[in-house]
C-alpha positions in Angstrom: 200.9 228.6 12.7 202.2 226.4 10.3 199.9 224.3 8.3 200.8 221.2 6.9 199.8 222.5 3.5 198.7 224.8 1.5 194.5 225.2 2.3 191.8 227.8 1.5 190.9 229.0 5.2 187.6 230.0 5.6 187.3 230.7 9.6 188.9 230.5 12.9 187.3 229.9 16.5 189.0 231.7 19.6 188.6 231.3 23.1 190.5 232.5 25.9 191.4 231.3 29.3 190.0 232.9 32.1 192.4 236.5 33.2 194.0 236.1 30.1 191.2 237.8 27.4 192.2 240.4 24.9 190.7 243.2 23.4 191.5 242.9 19.8 193.0 240.4 17.4 193.9 241.0 13.6 194.7 237.4 11.5 196.8 237.4 8.9 197.0 234.2 6.5 200.5 233.8 4.5 202.1 231.9 1.9 205.8 231.1 1.4 207.4 233.1 -1.0 211.3 231.6 -2.0 212.6 232.5 1.7 210.2 234.1 3.4 206.2 234.1 4.3 204.3 236.9 2.8 201.1 237.9 5.3 198.0 239.7 4.0 195.2 240.6 6.4 192.4 238.2 6.1 189.7 239.1 9.4 189.7 240.6 12.9 187.3 240.6 15.9 187.2 243.1 18.4 186.6 241.1 22.0 187.8 237.5 22.8 186.7 236.1 26.3 187.0 232.8 28.2 183.1 232.9 28.4 182.2 232.0 24.9 184.0 231.0 21.8 184.5 233.6 18.8 184.2 232.7 15.1 186.0 234.7 12.6 185.5 234.7 9.0 188.5 235.0 6.8 189.0 234.8 3.2 192.2 233.4 2.0 194.7 230.8 1.0 197.8 230.0 2.5 199.9 227.6 4.3 200.8 229.6 7.7 198.4 232.0 10.0 199.2 234.9 12.2 197.3 236.0 14.9 198.2 239.5 16.1 196.2 240.5 19.7 196.1 243.7 20.7 198.0 244.1 24.6 195.6 243.5 27.2 195.4 245.9 30.7 197.5 244.6 33.4 195.0 243.7 36.7 195.6 241.9 40.2 194.9 238.6 38.4 197.2 239.1 35.2 200.0 241.5 36.5 201.9 240.8 33.4 199.3 241.4 30.6 199.6 237.9 29.2 197.8 236.0 26.6 196.1 232.6 26.7 194.3 230.5 24.7 192.0 228.2 25.6 190.9 227.0 22.4 192.2 227.6 18.7 190.5 226.1 15.6 191.3 226.5 11.8 188.4 225.7 9.2 189.1 225.3 5.6 189.9 222.8 3.0 193.1 221.4 1.8 194.1 223.1 -1.4 196.1 220.0 -2.8 199.1 222.2 -4.3 202.6 222.0 -2.8 
């Protein structure tokens, strides 16, 4: 996820679509360094479901967010093991530095 500008990111809220849940997610915050984005781990969660929203506290300043999901098990209702997000909210404060 590319943000419009650098921000101090404090939390992220996630909720999956029905039958598209993930067991685990790791969230990284990154900043653009001349030609590439360098990421650092900012937080993680053990269970994301469609029944309730999960809020993950984060600490970091950056202009990019990367979310790495653990591959969910394949089921009859999700034969390819896909992940679908219903809610994704990022909480933070613009840094003012570009």
